[in-house]
C-alpha positions in Angstrom: -156.1 60.6 70.6 -152.9 61.6 69.1 -150.8 58.5 68.6 -152.8 56.3 70.8 -152.8 52.6 69.6 -156.2 51.7 68.2 -157.8 48.5 67.0 -161.1 48.1 65.2 -163.4 45.2 65.5 -167.0 44.6 64.7 -169.9 42.1 64.4 -172.9 42.4 62.3 -175.8 40.2 61.4 -175.2 40.4 57.6 -172.5 38.8 55.5 -170.0 41.6 55.4 -169.0 41.8 59.1 -168.9 45.6 59.4 -166.7 46.2 56.6 -168.1 49.7 55.7 -168.3 50.8 59.4 -164.6 49.9 59.9 -163.6 51.7 56.7 -165.3 54.7 57.9 -163.7 54.6 61.4 -160.2 54.3 59.7 -160.8 57.5 57.9 -161.8 59.1 61.0 -158.8 57.9 62.8 -156.5 59.3 60.4 -157.9 62.7 61.3 -157.3 62.1 65.1 -154.0 60.7 64.3 -154.6 57.4 66.0 -152.0 54.6 65.5 -154.5 52.2 64.0 -153.6 48.4 63.9 -154.2 47.4 60.1 -153.8 43.7 60.5 -155.4 41.4 61.6 -158.9 42.6 60.9 -161.8 41.3 63.0 -165.1 41.2 60.9 -167.6 39.0 62.5 -170.5 38.2 60.0 -173.6 36.3 60.9 -173.4 37.5 64.5 -176.8 35.9 65.4 -175.1 32.5 64.9 -171.9 33.3 66.8 -173.5 34.9 70.0 -176.1 33.7 72.5 -179.4 35.7 73.1 -177.6 37.2 76.1 -174.7 38.5 74.0 -172.3 35.9 75.0 -169.6 34.7 72.2 -170.4 31.0 71.7 -168.5 30.4 68.5 -165.3 28.6 69.0 -163.5 29.6 65.8 -164.4 33.3 66.5 -163.2 33.0 70.1 -160.0 31.8 68.7 -159.6 34.5 66.2 -160.5 37.1 68.9 -157.8 35.8 71.1 -155.3 36.1 68.3 -156.6 39.5 67.3 -156.2 40.6 71.0 -152.5 39.2 71.3 -151.7 41.0 68.0 -153.3 44.2 69.4 -151.1 43.7 72.7 -148.0 43.4 70.5 -149.2 46.6 68.5 -149.6 48.6 71.8 -146.0 47.5 72.8 -144.7 48.9 69.5 -146.6 51.9 69.2 -147.8 53.4 72.4 -146.6 56.7 73.2 -144.0 56.5 76.0 -145.9 58.3 78.6 -148.7 55.5 78.1 -146.1 52.8 78.5 -144.7 54.6 81.7 -148.1 54.5 83.4 -148.6 58.3 83.2 -152.1 59.5 83.3 -153.6 59.8 79.9 
């Protein structure tokens, strides 16, 4: 995992959108030396109102933020990926 670009996101039924879980993962990724994107964060609260019974994301605001999050992660990868990853070498 050394140096691999990493993003953390999560959804929860409560009001805090996986804040504690994400903090714990960030600490873990310090040990494994992942290159963790710090911003933007994706903390989806009230997941039962944002996803269908089958797990499909239905909330348009959350979809928009997810797209922005993934675009930011794509840029993060371009800046932080180890050179062998960018060259298409096996990981």
